[in-house]
C-alpha positions as CSV (number, residue, x, y, z in Angstrom):
1,M,-57.9,20.9,32.7
2,L,-54.6,19.0,32.9
3,L,-53.6,20.8,36.1
4,A,-57.0,19.9,37.7
5,H,-56.4,16.2,37.0
6,L,-53.0,16.4,38.5
7,L,-54.3,18.1,41.6
8,L,-57.3,15.9,42.0
9,P,-55.8,13.0,43.8
10,Q,-54.2,15.3,46.3
11,R,-57.4,17.1,46.9
12,L,-59.3,13.8,47.2
13,Q,-56.8,12.7,49.9
14,Q,-57.4,16.0,51.7
15,V,-61.1,15.5,51.7
16,A,-60.9,11.8,52.6
17,A,-58.9,12.8,55.7
18,V,-61.6,15.4,56.6
19,T,-64.4,12.9,55.9
20,S,-62.9,10.1,57.9
21,R,-63.3,12.2,61.0
22,L,-67.1,12.6,60.5
23,S,-67.9,9.8,63.0
24,S,-71.6,10.5,63.5
25,A,-74.5,12.4,61.8
26,C,-75.4,15.9,62.8
27,R,-78.9,15.5,64.0
28,G,-79.4,18.9,65.6
29,Q,-82.4,21.0,65.2
30,G,-80.6,24.3,64.4
31,R,-79.0,25.6,61.3
32,L,-76.0,23.5,60.3
33,Q,-72.9,25.5,60.9
34,A,-69.2,24.7,60.7
35,H,-68.6,25.9,64.3
36,S,-71.0,23.3,65.6
37,M,-68.8,20.6,64.2
38,P,-65.4,21.0,65.9
39,W,-63.8,18.1,64.1
40,I,-63.7,20.2,61.0
41,S,-61.6,23.3,60.8
42,S,-63.1,26.4,59.2
43,R,-60.2,26.4,56.8
44,E,-60.9,22.8,55.7
45,A,-64.6,23.6,55.5
46,S,-64.2,26.5,53.2
47,S,-61.4,25.2,50.9
48,L,-63.2,22.5,49.0
49,P,-62.6,23.2,45.3
50,P,-65.2,22.8,42.6
51,T,-64.0,19.3,41.7
52,I,-64.6,18.1,45.2
53,I,-68.1,19.6,45.1
54,E,-68.8,17.7,41.9
55,E,-67.4,14.5,43.6
56,L,-69.7,15.1,46.6
57,L,-72.8,15.6,44.5
58,S,-72.0,12.6,42.2
59,R,-71.8,10.4,45.3
60,C,-74.8,11.7,47.2
61,V,-77.4,12.6,44.6
62,P,-79.3,9.5,43.6
63,P,-79.9,9.0,39.9
64,L,-83.4,9.1,38.6
65,P,-84.4,5.4,38.0
66,P,-85.6,4.3,34.6
67,Y,-89.3,4.8,34.2
68,E,-89.9,1.0,33.9
69,T,-88.3,0.3,37.3
70,K,-89.2,3.4,39.2
71,D,-91.4,1.5,41.7
72,K,-88.9,-1.3,42.2
73,T,-85.7,0.7,42.8
74,P,-84.5,0.6,46.4
75,P,-83.8,3.9,48.1
76,P,-80.2,5.0,48.5
77,P,-78.3,4.0,51.7
78,E,-79.1,6.4,54.6
79,P,-75.4,7.3,55.2
80,Q,-75.3,8.7,51.6
81,S,-77.8,11.4,52.5
82,L,-76.3,11.9,56.0
83,H,-72.9,12.4,54.3
84,F,-74.3,15.2,52.2
85,M,-75.9,16.8,55.2
86,Q,-72.5,16.7,57.1
87,Q,-70.5,18.0,54.3
88,Y,-72.9,20.8,53.4
89,G,-73.1,21.8,57.1
90,S,-69.3,22.2,57.1
91,L,-69.2,24.7,54.2
92,D,-69.1,28.5,54.5
93,A,-71.7,30.7,52.7
94,G,-69.6,31.0,49.4
95,R,-69.1,27.2,49.1
96,R,-72.7,26.5,49.9
97,A,-73.8,28.9,47.2
98,A,-71.4,27.2,44.7
99,L,-72.6,23.7,45.7
100,L,-76.3,24.8,45.4
101,A,-75.6,26.3,41.9
102,E,-73.9,23.1,40.7
103,L,-76.7,21.0,42.2
104,A,-79.4,23.1,40.4
105,A,-77.6,23.1,37.1
106,G,-76.1,19.7,36.9
107,Y,-78.7,17.6,38.6
108,G,-82.0,19.0,37.3
109,V,-84.3,17.7,34.6
110,D,-83.0,15.6,31.7
111,H,-83.9,18.0,28.9
112,A,-82.9,15.6,26.1
113,Q,-85.3,13.0,27.5
114,V,-88.1,15.5,28.0
115,T,-87.6,16.8,24.3
116,E,-87.8,13.3,23.0
117,L,-91.0,12.4,24.9
118,S,-92.6,15.7,24.0
119,E,-92.1,15.0,20.3
120,K,-93.5,11.5,20.7
121,L,-96.5,12.9,22.6
122,V,-97.3,15.3,19.7
123,Q,-97.0,12.4,17.3
124,D,-99.2,10.1,19.3
125,Q,-101.9,12.8,19.8
126,Q,-102.1,13.2,16.0
127,K,-102.7,9.4,15.8
128,R,-105.5,9.9,18.4
129,D,-104.4,6.8,20.4
130,L,-105.7,7.7,23.8
131,G,-104.1,4.9,25.7
132,T,-100.7,5.6,24.2
133,V,-101.0,9.3,24.8
134,L,-101.8,8.8,28.5
135,Q,-98.9,6.5,28.9
136,V,-96.5,8.9,27.3
137,E,-97.9,11.7,29.4
138,D,-97.2,9.8,32.5
139,R,-93.7,9.0,31.4
140,L,-93.1,12.7,30.4
141,R,-94.5,13.8,33.9
142,Y,-92.0,11.4,35.5
143,Y,-89.0,12.7,33.5
144,L,-89.9,16.3,34.3
145,T,-88.8,15.5,37.9
146,P,-85.4,17.1,38.7
147,Q,-82.8,14.6,39.9
148,Y,-82.0,16.6,43.0
149,K,-85.6,16.1,44.1
150,G,-84.8,12.5,45.0
151,L,-82.0,13.7,47.3
152,F,-84.4,16.1,49.0
153,C,-87.0,13.4,49.5
154,H,-84.5,11.0,51.1
155,I,-83.2,13.8,53.4
156,S,-86.7,14.6,54.5
157,K,-87.1,11.1,55.9
158,L,-84.1,11.4,58.2
159,E,-84.2,12.8,61.8
160,G,-83.7,16.5,61.4
161,G,-84.0,16.2,57.7
162,V,-87.0,18.5,57.2
163,K,-85.3,21.3,59.3
164,F,-82.2,20.8,57.2
165,L,-84.2,21.4,54.1
166,V,-85.9,24.4,55.5
167,D,-82.5,25.9,56.3
168,L,-81.1,24.9,52.9
169,R,-83.9,26.8,51.2
170,A,-83.0,29.8,53.4
171,D,-79.5,29.5,52.0
172,I,-80.9,29.4,48.4
173,I,-83.0,32.6,49.1
174,E,-80.0,34.3,50.6
175,S,-77.7,33.2,47.8
176,M,-80.1,34.6,45.1
177,A,-80.5,37.9,47.0
178,S,-76.7,38.3,47.3
179,K,-76.2,37.2,43.7
180,M,-73.7,34.5,44.9
181,A,-76.0,32.0,43.1
182,D,-78.4,33.2,40.4
183,G,-80.0,32.1,37.2
184,P,-82.9,30.0,35.9
185,H,-81.6,26.7,37.4
186,I,-81.3,28.0,41.0
187,R,-84.6,29.7,40.7
188,E,-86.2,26.5,39.5
189,M,-84.8,24.6,42.4
190,N,-86.1,27.2,44.8
191,G,-89.5,26.7,43.4
192,V,-89.3,22.9,43.5
193,L,-88.2,22.9,47.2
194,R,-90.9,25.6,48.0
195,S,-93.5,23.3,46.5
196,M,-92.3,20.3,48.5
197,L,-92.3,22.3,51.7
198,S,-95.8,23.6,51.0
199,E,-97.0,20.0,50.9
200,W,-95.2,19.0,54.1
201,F,-96.4,22.2,55.9
202,S,-100.0,22.2,54.8
203,V,-102.4,23.2,57.4
204,G,-103.5,19.7,58.1
205,F,-100.0,18.8,59.4
206,L,-99.6,21.8,61.6
207,H,-100.3,22.0,65.3
208,L,-101.7,25.1,67.0
209,E,-100.1,25.8,70.4
210,R,-100.9,28.5,72.8
211,I,-97.8,29.8,74.4
212,T,-97.9,30.6,78.1
213,W,-95.5,31.5,80.9
214,Q,-95.5,27.8,81.7
215,S,-94.3,26.8,78.2
216,P,-90.8,25.4,77.9
217,C,-88.1,28.1,78.5
218,D,-86.4,27.4,75.2
219,V,-89.7,28.0,73.3
220,L,-90.2,31.3,75.0
221,Q,-86.6,32.3,74.3
222,K,-87.1,31.5,70.6
223,I,-90.3,33.5,70.4
224,S,-88.6,36.4,72.1
225,E,-85.7,36.3,69.6
226,Y,-87.9,35.8,66.5
227,E,-90.2,38.8,67.3
228,A,-89.8,40.9,64.3
229,V,-92.5,43.6,64.8
230,H,-92.1,44.8,68.3
231,P,-88.9,43.5,69.9
232,V,-89.1,42.0,73.3
233,R,-87.0,44.0,75.8
234,N,-86.6,41.5,78.7
235,W,-88.2,38.5,80.4
236,T,-90.7,40.8,82.2
237,D,-91.9,42.0,78.8
238,M,-92.2,38.5,77.5
239,K,-94.2,37.5,80.6
240,R,-96.6,40.4,80.0
241,R,-97.1,39.3,76.3
242,V,-98.2,35.8,77.3
243,G,-100.1,36.8,80.5
244,P,-103.6,38.2,81.3
245,Y,-105.5,39.9,78.5
246,R,-102.9,38.6,76.1
247,R,-102.7,35.5,74.0
248,C,-99.7,34.1,72.0
249,F,-100.2,31.3,69.5
250,A,-97.8,29.5,67.3
251,F,-97.9,26.8,64.6
252,T,-95.5,23.9,65.1
253,H,-94.8,20.7,63.0
254,S,-94.0,17.2,64.3
255,A,-90.8,17.2,62.1
256,M,-89.4,20.2,63.8
257,P,-90.3,19.8,67.5
258,G,-89.8,22.7,69.8
259,E,-89.5,25.0,66.9
260,P,-92.4,27.6,66.4
261,L,-92.9,28.3,62.7
262,I,-95.0,31.4,62.9
263,V,-96.1,33.3,65.9
264,L,-99.3,35.5,66.5
265,H,-99.6,37.9,69.4
266,V,-103.1,39.0,70.5
267,A,-104.3,41.7,72.8
268,L,-107.7,41.2,74.5
269,M,-109.2,44.7,74.9
270,Q,-112.5,46.5,75.3
271,H,-112.1,48.6,72.1
272,I,-109.9,48.5,69.0
273,T,-106.8,50.4,70.0
274,G,-104.9,52.7,67.7
275,N,-101.7,52.9,69.7
276,V,-99.3,50.0,70.2
277,Q,-97.8,51.4,73.4
278,T,-101.1,50.6,75.2
279,I,-100.4,47.0,74.3
280,V,-96.7,46.4,74.7
281,K,-95.9,48.8,77.5
282,E,-98.9,49.3,79.7
283,T,-99.6,46.7,82.4
284,P,-103.0,44.9,82.1
285,P,-105.6,46.1,84.7
286,S,-105.4,42.9,86.8
287,E,-104.0,39.4,87.0
288,I,-107.6,38.0,86.6
289,E,-109.3,38.6,83.3
290,D,-112.7,40.3,83.4
291,G,-114.8,39.1,80.5
292,N,-116.7,42.3,80.4
293,K,-113.6,44.1,79.5
294,I,-112.8,41.8,76.5
295,Q,-114.8,42.8,73.5
296,S,-112.0,43.1,70.9
297,A,-109.1,40.9,69.8
298,I,-106.2,42.8,68.4
299,F,-103.6,41.0,66.3
300,Y,-100.6,43.2,67.0
301,S,-97.7,41.1,65.8
302,I,-97.3,38.2,63.5
303,S,-93.8,36.9,62.8
304,S,-92.6,34.1,60.6
305,T,-89.6,32.4,62.2
306,Q,-88.2,30.4,59.3
307,Q,-86.8,32.2,56.2
308,G,-86.9,28.8,54.4
309,L,-90.7,28.8,54.6
310,Q,-91.0,32.1,52.7
311,G,-93.8,31.8,50.2
312,V,-95.4,28.8,52.1
313,E,-98.9,30.0,53.3
314,L,-99.0,29.9,57.1
315,G,-100.1,33.3,58.3
316,N,-103.6,33.3,56.8
317,Y,-104.4,29.9,58.3
318,L,-103.0,30.9,61.7
319,I,-105.2,33.9,61.9
320,K,-108.3,31.8,61.0
321,R,-107.5,29.1,63.6
322,V,-106.8,31.7,66.3
323,V,-110.1,33.5,65.6
324,K,-111.9,30.1,66.1
325,E,-110.0,29.5,69.4
326,L,-110.9,32.9,70.7
327,Q,-114.6,32.6,69.7
328,V,-114.8,29.5,71.8
329,E,-113.0,31.0,74.8
330,F,-114.6,34.5,74.5
331,P,-118.0,34.2,72.7
332,Q,-118.6,37.9,73.6
333,I,-115.8,39.2,71.3
334,S,-117.4,41.3,68.6
335,A,-114.4,42.8,66.9
336,F,-111.3,41.3,65.4
337,S,-108.6,43.6,64.0
338,S,-104.9,44.0,63.5
339,L,-102.8,46.9,64.6
340,S,-100.2,46.7,61.9
341,P,-96.9,48.5,61.1
342,I,-96.4,50.2,57.7
343,P,-93.0,49.2,56.7
344,G,-91.6,51.1,53.7
345,F,-93.7,54.2,54.0
346,T,-90.9,56.5,55.0
347,K,-88.6,55.1,52.2
348,W,-91.3,55.6,49.7
349,L,-92.0,59.2,50.8
350,L,-88.3,60.1,50.8
351,G,-87.9,58.6,47.3
352,T,-90.9,60.6,46.1
353,L,-89.6,63.8,47.6
354,N,-86.2,63.4,46.0
355,S,-87.7,62.6,42.6
356,Q,-90.0,65.6,42.6
357,T,-87.4,68.1,43.8
358,K,-84.9,66.7,41.3
359,E,-87.2,66.8,38.3
360,S,-89.2,70.0,38.9
361,G,-87.2,71.8,41.5
362,R,-90.3,72.0,43.8
363,M,-92.4,69.7,46.0
364,E,-96.0,69.1,45.2
365,L,-96.9,66.5,47.8
366,F,-97.7,69.3,50.4
367,L,-99.8,72.4,50.1
368,E,-98.2,75.7,50.0
369,S,-99.7,76.6,53.4
370,E,-98.3,73.3,54.8
371,C,-94.9,74.1,53.4
372,K,-94.9,77.6,54.9
373,V,-95.7,76.2,58.4
374,I,-92.9,73.7,58.2
375,S,-90.5,76.4,57.0
376,D,-91.5,78.7,59.7
377,I,-90.9,76.1,62.4
378,T,-87.6,74.7,61.0
379,G,-86.2,77.9,59.5
380,S,-85.3,76.2,56.2
381,P,-87.1,75.4,52.9
382,A,-89.8,72.8,53.4
383,A,-88.3,70.2,51.1
384,E,-84.9,70.3,52.7
385,A,-86.4,70.3,56.2
386,L,-88.6,67.3,55.4
387,K,-85.7,65.2,54.1
388,R,-83.7,66.1,57.3
389,L,-86.6,65.5,59.6
390,L,-87.4,62.1,58.1
391,A,-83.9,61.0,58.4
392,N,-84.1,61.0,62.2
393,N,-86.8,61.0,64.9
394,E,-86.2,64.4,66.4
395,W,-89.4,65.9,65.0
396,M,-91.5,63.8,67.2
397,R,-90.3,65.8,70.2
398,S,-91.7,69.0,68.8
399,E,-95.4,69.4,69.4
400,R,-95.6,72.1,66.7
401,L,-94.1,69.7,64.1
402,V,-96.2,66.8,65.1
403,K,-99.3,68.9,64.7
404,A,-98.1,70.5,61.4
405,L,-97.2,67.1,59.8
406,E,-100.4,65.2,60.9
407,D,-102.7,66.1,58.1
408,P,-100.3,65.8,55.1
409,M,-98.7,62.6,56.5
410,M,-102.0,61.0,57.1
411,R,-103.3,61.6,53.5
412,L,-99.9,60.6,52.0
413,C,-99.8,57.4,54.1
414,A,-103.4,56.6,53.1
415,W,-102.5,56.9,49.5
416,Y,-99.3,54.8,49.9
417,L,-101.5,52.0,51.4
418,Y,-104.4,52.3,49.1
419,G,-103.1,53.7,45.9
420,E,-99.5,52.5,45.4
421,K,-99.6,49.1,43.6
422,H,-97.4,46.3,42.5
423,R,-99.0,44.3,39.6
424,G,-102.3,45.7,40.7
425,F,-102.1,44.6,44.3
426,A,-101.1,46.7,47.3
427,L,-97.4,47.6,47.3
428,N,-97.1,47.4,51.0
429,P,-96.5,43.8,52.0
430,V,-98.4,43.9,55.3
431,A,-101.5,45.5,53.6
432,N,-101.3,42.9,50.8
433,F,-101.2,40.1,53.4
434,H,-104.3,41.3,55.3
435,L,-106.3,42.3,52.3
436,Q,-105.7,38.8,50.8
437,N,-107.1,37.4,54.0
438,G,-110.3,39.5,53.5
439,A,-109.7,42.3,56.0
440,V,-110.9,45.9,55.5
441,M,-108.4,48.7,55.6
442,W,-110.2,50.3,58.5
443,R,-108.3,53.0,60.3
444,L,-105.1,54.9,60.0
445,N,-103.6,56.0,63.3
446,W,-101.3,59.0,63.9
447,M,-98.5,58.7,66.4
448,A,-99.4,55.0,67.0
449,D,-95.9,53.7,67.3
450,T,-93.3,56.3,68.5
451,S,-90.6,53.8,69.1
452,P,-87.4,54.3,67.0
453,R,-88.4,51.5,64.6
454,G,-92.0,52.9,64.2
455,A,-90.7,56.4,63.6
456,T,-88.1,55.3,61.1
457,S,-90.3,53.0,59.0
458,S,-93.7,54.7,59.0
459,C,-93.3,58.1,60.7
460,G,-95.0,56.7,63.8
461,M,-98.2,55.7,62.0
462,M,-100.0,52.3,62.2
463,V,-103.1,50.9,60.6
464,N,-106.0,48.7,61.7
465,Y,-107.1,46.0,59.3
466,R,-110.4,44.9,60.6
467,Y,-111.8,41.4,60.0
468,F,-115.6,41.4,59.6
469,L,-115.9,37.6,59.7
470,E,-119.1,37.4,57.6
471,N,-117.4,39.4,54.8
472,T,-113.9,38.1,54.7
473,S,-114.4,35.5,52.0
474,A,-116.1,38.0,49.7
475,N,-113.5,40.7,50.4
476,S,-110.7,38.2,49.7
477,S,-112.2,37.1,46.5
478,N,-112.8,40.7,45.3
479,Y,-109.2,41.6,46.1
480,L,-107.6,38.6,44.5
481,R,-109.7,38.5,41.4
482,M,-110.5,42.1,40.8
483,K,-107.7,43.8,42.9
484,Y,-110.4,45.7,44.7
485,I,-109.5,47.1,48.2
486,E,-112.2,47.3,50.7
487,A,-111.6,50.4,52.8
488,S,-113.4,52.5,55.5
489,E,-114.8,56.0,55.1
490,Q,-111.8,57.4,57.0
491,V,-109.3,55.8,54.6
492,L,-111.3,56.8,51.5
493,S,-111.6,60.3,52.8
494,L,-107.9,60.6,53.3
495,V,-107.3,59.2,49.8
496,S,-109.7,61.8,48.4
497,Q,-107.8,64.5,50.1
498,F,-104.6,63.2,48.6
499,K,-106.0,63.3,45.1
500,K,-107.2,66.8,45.6
501,N,-104.2,68.4,47.4
502,S,-101.1,66.3,46.4
503,K,-99.5,65.5,43.1
504,L,-97.0,62.6,42.4
C-alpha cells in the first residue's frame, strides 16, 4: 500500500501528460480503438495501473444525487463524459476488462442505503400507513439505481454516445466470455445496460430501410462484411442479393446513422426452395420481375450486426415488418418461409457418437444394416468411419455415402431440432428463434447447403420454418407458454423413425 502511494504522483504525472494531448473528442461511429487515436501510444494506452483506473472513474462517474434534490441536480459537464470515452477508447482489451470490473463493483447500488430503506419499508407496512409506504417505495426504487447508470445516461446524449455504449456492452460480453471480467457485479451491469439499450432500440425508434444497389457504398460494404450465414463472395454476388427477385431490408437507428443493426435477405420465388444454392449462386431468370413467378418469400439469411445488442429483440420485429412490406408490394404471395442453417448439429452428433462408443463400446444411433453399408463403403468400423467423415467434407463427393447417410442423418437431425431441449425450449438457437416467432418446423432438406460451412455445421442439411400468418400468434404462445413445437408431418415422421430406430 505504501509503495502504491509513493508511485501514485509519478503515475498521475504520466497520465496527465497523456491526457493533455487529448485535444478533441472522438466522435467516430466505429468501435473506439487505440490505433484510431495516434496521439496515444499503445504502450501508454495499455499501461495504466489500477490506481489510475480508480482515479479515472472517480472523476468521470457522477455521484447519485440525494433523493431530495434528484430533480434539481444539474448534469455533469459534457467534457467529463467525453474524457471517459477518450480514455476508455485508448485502452487495450485487458485494461478495458479491468476498468469494467471496477466500474461494476465500485459504482453500483448503495447496498447500505437499500438495506436501511428496506427495513423501514417493512416497518411502515406493518403500520399500514399507505402514504408513507408509497413514499418509501419510491425512495427505495431510486436508490436501487446503480451509480454507473448515470454515466451511461450522460454518454447516450453525446454525439456517437449510443454507438459507444453498444460497443462497450460488446466488450462486457467478450470480457465475461473470456473470464477476464466475471462475477455478479459485471453480470448485473450487463443486464442494466441491456435494459437501457432495449428501451432505446425499441421497435418504435427503428427505421426499416430497403437496401438496393443504389444504397450508399459504405452501407453495402457493411452488409457484405456482416453477413454471417452465407458469406458474400464479391461485389457481383452482393449486386445479385439486392437485385431482381431479391430483397434486402435492415433496421437502422437515428443515433447510429449509416449503421445497419440487423439485416434480412429475402428471395422471391415461385415455390419454397429447399436448396440455398438456388438462391445465392443461380442468376435470377431476368432483370425484370414477373409477378406470376413470385408466389413465395424465402427468408434465407438474418444477421445481427452489433454484438452489443445481443438479447435486444430485433429479429422478430424485422420479420414482421418485412412481411407487411412484401404483402403490399406483392399481394399474390401465399407462402412465407425461412431456409435456415442448423448450426451445432454436427457438433452434437459427434459428441453423442463419442459418448456412446466410450460408455458402451458400440453405436446405437444407426441401424445395424446402416452400419454395415457404411463399413462396406469405407472399409472400416462404422463408428470410426463416421467420426472421420464428419471431421471433413470428403464424404459429399461420394454418391454412395451421400445415399447411405441420408436416412439416418435426416432422422437424427429431425430429433436434434425437435427433441433436444434447453430448459424445455429447442436447443438449436435458430429453431428457438423461429419457433418463438410462431413459425412451423416445416421441412428438413438433405444436401441443401453443400458449402464448406454448411457441411461442417449441419452435414449439408437446412430446414424451412414456415410462417402461416393466421397461426403465428397461437403457435408462438403455445411454444412460449407450454413449450409445444408445431411441426409438419414430415418432421414428426422423422422424429418417430428416430424413436424407433435410434437410441441415445
